[in-house]
C-alpha positions, -999 to 999 in steps of 0.1 A, spaced: 194 353 -97 208 325 -121 194 292 -130 219 276 -108 202 290 -78 169 268 -84 190 238 -95 184 206 -73 219 197 -57 231 162 -64 222 152 -25 186 161 -36 188 137 -66 189 100 -74 212 97 -102 229 63 -105 214 34 -119 219 13 -86 199 40 -71 172 39 -91 171 1 -89 172 -2 -49 143 26 -49 123 6 -70 127 -28 -49 112 -17 -19 92 13 -35 51 17 -26 35 29 -56 6 56 -59 -11 67 -91 -20 100 -104 -35 105 -141 -4 120 -155 22 103 -130 33 76 -111 50 78 -77 74 55 -65 86 61 -26 110 42 -7 126 47 27 162 49 26 168 44 62 188 77 69 179 111 83 190 129 50 169 152 28 145 135 5 156 129 -30 141 129 -65 147 107 -95 129 111 -128 117 88 -155 105 101 -186 99 74 -212 96 83 -247 59 72 -248 51 103 -226 58 125 -254 83 142 -275 117 154 -260 101 188 -255 70 174 -238 91 156 -215 115 180 -207 82 205 -198 70 176 -178 103 170 -158 106 210 -153 69 207 -135 80 176 -113 112 193 -100 96 225 -92 69 207 -73 97 185 -53 112 219 -47 84 229 -24 73 202 -12 76 193 23 86 154 22 100 136 49 136 129 52 151 94 42 130 90 12 134 81 -23 108 97 -46 105 84 -83 84 99 -106 72 84 -140 58 109 -161 31 99 -183 16 111 -216 -2 146 -210 17 155 -181 34 184 -200 -1 200 -211 -7 204 -172 -5 238 -153 21 240 -127 -6 240 -102 -23 212 -118 9 189 -117 15 198 -82 -22 189 -68 -15 155 -84 18 149 -73 11 163 -39 -17 141 -34 2 112 -48 30 116 -24 2 121 5 -10 84 -1 28 73 -1 40 89 29 6 90 51 7 130 53 -4 157 30 29 177 20 22 213 8 20 216 -28 
């Protein structure tokens, strides 16, 4: 098994700045202690996509990278509705969370955004 087996495919990621801008314009927000989730519907039935925002204020490069890994791992296992973009803003302290604590925060915020409890 290689790391490529766990990578998010391009169709699962928000990649371009105009896609981020469009997703942010109509987005609803849900706040957690270490993350802010922005969710918007695209109007199609394609799988959910993830966009990550980890500003320098959230920590050093090592901490930001660890926090992004935690978010990607949650996204791989989350059961999100099709046709949505989920942008996650990483806040300070997120890198110190365990995987299960991060997943619980993210799942709770996603449930507030999309009206049902995604599996964490």
